[in-house]
C-alpha positions in Angstrom: 71.5 -49.6 13.0 70.9 -46.5 14.5 68.6 -47.3 17.4 71.4 -50.4 17.9 74.4 -48.0 18.2 71.4 -45.6 20.9 71.4 -48.7 23.3 74.5 -50.2 22.7 76.2 -46.6 23.9 73.5 -46.5 27.0 75.0 -50.2 28.1 78.3 -49.2 28.0 77.4 -45.9 29.8 75.4 -47.8 32.6 78.8 -50.3 32.6 81.1 -46.6 33.2 79.1 -46.4 36.1 77.8 -48.7 37.6 81.9 -49.8 37.8 82.6 -45.6 38.7 80.1 -46.1 41.8 81.6 -49.6 42.4 85.2 -48.1 43.4 83.6 -45.4 44.2 82.2 -46.5 47.1 84.4 -49.6 48.3 85.0 -50.4 51.9 88.4 -49.2 53.1 88.9 -53.5 54.0 88.2 -54.4 50.7 90.7 -51.6 49.1 93.6 -51.0 48.4 96.3 -49.2 50.8 99.8 -48.3 50.6 102.0 -49.5 53.4 104.6 -46.6 53.4 108.4 -47.7 54.7 111.2 -46.0 56.2 113.1 -45.7 53.2 110.2 -44.2 50.8 108.8 -46.6 49.8 105.6 -48.6 49.9 103.9 -51.4 49.7 100.4 -52.2 48.0 98.4 -54.1 50.7 94.8 -54.9 51.8 95.5 -54.3 55.4 97.6 -53.7 58.7 98.1 -53.4 61.9 100.9 -52.6 64.4 101.1 -56.0 67.0 103.5 -54.2 69.7 107.0 -53.4 67.7 105.9 -55.1 64.3 103.6 -54.5 61.8 101.1 -57.4 60.7 100.0 -57.0 56.4 98.5 -59.0 53.6 100.7 -58.0 51.0 98.8 -58.4 47.8 101.5 -58.5 45.4 102.2 -62.1 47.2 99.3 -62.2 48.5 100.0 -64.0 52.0 100.8 -62.3 55.5 104.1 -61.2 56.2 105.9 -59.0 58.6 107.7 -55.8 59.4 109.6 -54.5 62.3 107.7 -51.2 63.5 110.9 -49.1 62.8 110.5 -49.4 59.3 107.4 -48.7 58.5 106.4 -44.6 58.1 102.5 -45.0 59.8 102.0 -41.3 60.1 103.1 -40.9 56.0 100.8 -44.1 55.6 97.8 -42.5 57.4 97.8 -39.4 56.0 97.8 -40.6 52.5 95.0 -43.4 53.3 93.0 -39.8 54.6 94.0 -38.3 51.3 93.2 -41.3 49.6 89.6 -41.4 51.3 88.4 -38.1 50.6 89.3 -38.7 46.4 86.7 -41.8 46.6 84.0 -39.1 47.9 84.5 -37.2 45.5 84.1 -39.7 43.1 81.9 -41.1 44.5 79.9 -37.9 44.5 80.5 -37.3 41.3 79.4 -40.9 39.8 75.9 -40.2 41.3 75.4 -37.5 40.3 76.3 -38.0 36.1 74.1 -41.1 36.3 71.0 -39.1 37.8 71.9 -36.7 35.1 71.9 -39.6 32.8 69.0 -41.2 33.9 67.4 -39.4 35.9 66.9 -36.2 34.9 63.1 -35.4 35.0 61.4 -35.0 31.3 61.2 -31.5 29.2 57.9 -31.2 29.1 56.5 -27.3 26.8 53.8 -25.7 27.0 50.8 -28.2 28.0 47.7 -27.9 25.1 45.2 -31.0 27.2 45.9 -32.6 30.4 49.2 -34.7 30.5 49.5 -33.6 27.3 52.6 -31.2 26.7 53.8 -29.8 23.2 57.8 -31.3 23.0 60.9 -28.8 23.2 61.8 -29.0 19.7 61.5 -25.6 17.7 58.5 -25.6 15.1 54.4 -25.9 13.9 52.6 -29.0 16.0 48.9 -30.0 15.3 46.2 -31.0 17.8 43.8 -33.5 16.9 42.5 -34.1 19.7 44.2 -37.0 20.7 48.1 -36.8 19.5 50.3 -34.1 19.0 51.4 -34.4 15.1 54.6 -32.2 14.4 54.2 -30.6 10.5 56.7 -31.5 8.3 58.2 -28.3 6.6 58.4 -28.3 2.9 59.7 -26.2 0.2 58.3 -24.7 -2.8 58.8 -24.0 -6.2 57.9 -21.1 -9.0 56.9 -22.3 -12.2 55.1 -20.7 -14.7 52.2 -21.5 -16.0 52.5 -22.7 -19.5 48.7 -22.1 -20.0 48.5 -18.7 -19.2 51.8 -18.5 -21.2 50.5 -20.5 -23.8 47.2 -18.4 -24.5 49.8 -15.1 -24.2 51.7 -16.2 -26.9 48.9 -17.1 -28.8 47.4 -13.4 -28.8 48.9 -10.6 -31.3 48.6 -7.7 -28.6 49.9 -9.5 -25.1 46.6 -7.7 -22.8 46.6 -10.9 -20.8 48.7 -11.3 -17.3 51.8 -12.8 -17.0 51.5 -16.1 -14.2 53.5 -17.9 -12.3 52.5 -20.1 -9.6 53.9 -21.5 -6.0 53.6 -25.1 -6.4 54.6 -28.3 -3.8 56.3 -31.5 -5.1 53.5 -34.2 -5.1 49.2 -34.7 -5.0 48.9 -34.9 -1.2 50.7 -33.7 1.9 52.4 -37.3 3.6 51.4 -35.7 6.5 47.9 -36.9 7.6 45.1 -34.8 9.9 41.9 -37.2 10.4 40.0 -33.6 13.0 38.4 -31.2 10.5 39.6 -29.1 14.0 42.5 -29.2 15.2 44.0 -26.7 16.6 48.5 -25.5 15.2 50.5 -24.5 18.2 53.5 -22.5 15.7 57.0 -22.8 18.5 59.5 -20.9 17.3 62.7 -18.4 19.2 60.9 -15.4 18.2 57.5 -14.0 17.4 58.2 -12.9 14.0 56.9 -16.2 13.1 53.7 -16.6 14.9 52.7 -12.9 14.1 52.6 -13.1 10.6 51.9 -16.8 9.4 48.6 -17.9 7.9 46.5 -20.8 7.3 45.8 -21.8 3.2 44.1 -23.7 1.4 45.9 -25.2 -1.5 44.6 -26.5 -4.9 45.8 -30.1 -5.9 45.9 -31.9 -9.2 47.4 -35.0 -10.1 51.6 -34.4 -9.9 51.8 -30.6 -8.0 49.8 -28.5 -4.9 49.0 -24.9 -6.0 50.2 -22.5 -2.6 50.1 -19.1 -4.5 49.9 -17.1 -8.0 51.9 -14.0 -8.9 50.3 -12.2 -11.5 52.4 -9.5 -13.7 51.1 -7.0 -15.8 51.3 -6.3 -19.0 52.1 -2.2 -18.7 55.7 -0.8 -18.0 56.0 -0.7 -14.0 53.2 -2.9 -13.3 53.3 -4.4 -9.1 53.0 -7.7 -9.5 49.6 -9.6 -7.4 49.4 -12.6 -5.1 47.1 -14.6 -5.2 46.2 -17.0 -2.1 43.2 -18.3 -0.3 43.6 -18.1 3.5 40.9 -19.7 5.9 39.9 -17.7 9.0 41.5 -18.0 12.4 42.4 -17.3 15.4 45.2 -16.6 17.3 46.6 -15.9 20.5 49.7 -15.2 22.3 51.0 -18.4 25.0 54.7 -16.9 25.3 57.2 -15.8 23.6 57.6 -17.6 20.4 54.7 -19.9 21.2 51.3 -18.9 19.1 47.5 -21.0 19.1 45.6 -20.7 15.8 42.7 -21.6 15.6 40.5 -22.2 12.4 37.3 -20.7 12.8 35.5 -22.9 10.7 36.4 -26.7 10.5 37.8 -27.2 7.5 36.9 -29.3 4.5 39.1 -31.8 3.4 41.4 -31.6 1.2 45.2 -30.0 0.8 46.7 -27.2 3.4 49.9 -25.3 4.2 50.9 -23.0 7.2 52.7 -20.4 5.7 55.1 -17.1 6.6 54.7 -13.7 5.1 57.2 -11.1 4.6 55.8 -7.6 3.9 52.7 -9.6 2.3 55.3 -11.9 -0.1 55.2 -15.5 1.0 57.9 -17.6 2.5 58.9 -20.7 -0.3 59.2 -23.3 2.7 56.0 -24.1 4.6 54.5 -27.0 7.2 51.7 -28.5 4.6 49.0 -31.0 5.5 46.3 -32.4 4.4 42.8 -32.7 6.1 41.4 -36.6 6.2 41.5 -38.9 3.3 38.2 -40.2 2.3 35.3 -38.1 2.3 33.3 -40.4 3.6 35.2 -41.5 6.6 34.2 -37.9 8.0 30.7 -37.4 6.3 31.7 -34.1 5.6 31.7 -32.5 1.8 35.2 -32.1 0.5 36.9 -28.7 -0.3 36.8 -27.2 -4.0 40.3 -26.5 -2.8 41.5 -29.8 -4.0 40.0 -29.7 -7.4 40.9 -27.0 -10.2 43.6 -26.1 -11.0 45.5 -22.0 -11.7 45.9 -21.9 -14.9 43.2 -19.8 -16.5 41.1 -21.0 -19.7 39.6 -19.5 -22.2 36.1 -17.5 -22.2 33.0 -19.5 -22.2 30.8 -18.7 -25.5 27.2 -18.0 -23.5 25.8 -15.9 -26.7 23.1 -17.1 -28.2 23.7 -19.9 -30.8 22.5 -18.7 -34.5 18.4 -20.2 -34.9 17.9 -23.2 -35.5 17.2 -24.5 -39.8 13.6 -23.6 -41.1 12.6 -25.9 -43.6 11.6 -24.5 -47.0 8.2 -24.5 -48.6 6.7 -27.1 -48.9 8.9 -29.2 -47.2 8.4 -31.3 -44.2 10.5 -31.4 -41.1 10.5 -34.6 -39.7 9.5 -35.0 -35.8 11.0 -36.3 -32.9 10.7 -40.6 -32.3 7.2 -40.4 -29.6 6.9 -42.6 -27.0 4.8 -45.5 -27.9 1.1 -44.4 -25.9 -1.5 -47.2 -23.9 -1.4 -50.6 -24.7 1.4 -50.5 -27.1 -0.1 -48.0 -29.9 1.3 -46.1 -31.5 0.9 -42.1 -30.7 -1.8 -40.5 -32.7 -0.5 -37.8 -33.5 2.2 -38.9 -35.6 
């Protein structure tokens, strides 16, 4: 429906411009002229000519040739009006040409050239270049939630010694924007330098329903400052112009979920540009990233101490031997 409305608008504009050009460029022979009379009135005529003491004209009102005495025609006023009308028509013609040029001959706006014949769109935003196409990253809003597993552990303990924990999460297990290349280059294009200077590429841990961008730990001690924990990717940052930055990962990106985030005084802006690398590991022949497995929810400690000793037989009691494989040619093991 939107596309149809846009096409109708273009078609209407084209018709209007065509009509303006046709009207403005009409020849004097086909255009109407006002033949002024000495009594102050005028006749709409297609053309006229002076023949001795008579003026012959073609009346548009009656669609026929007529003649009147020359003394009844104000030729000076008629000529001045014709010259003025000619100037107005010429101005209309120039305006119509300029409007047509602006509408249909305006050169395409091209941004920064990322490769021969490939340019960034003029719109502000975050873009990825995968070697074949420009991909615009979508911005998603993160949500701060409480880590329920950590909260349950804290409540179960008689003394709260564990840190409280909150998570910054994105909805869904995977980002809608997928990039097939493991070596994308990112371009950040904004009105100022703040976003490009403070941007950081983060790995995102994913489970079945959400993606965790950051965790915030708060200590139980009064006055203790919370700590933010996030996993960044090493990148190289180059400023290409005002508000334009190029960010290149130093190593190929593993399969998984990522986000381009903006930091302000080490604090994470909840609005991030999220994306994923690949879909199935076999397609790109690279190992999957650890960022796609696991969770920030901490489990209880695993007991690594040796267990109790195995039970020993009492005096006179014989422990059963474990089953042994049959000997050669299916004979029982001689030690049984």
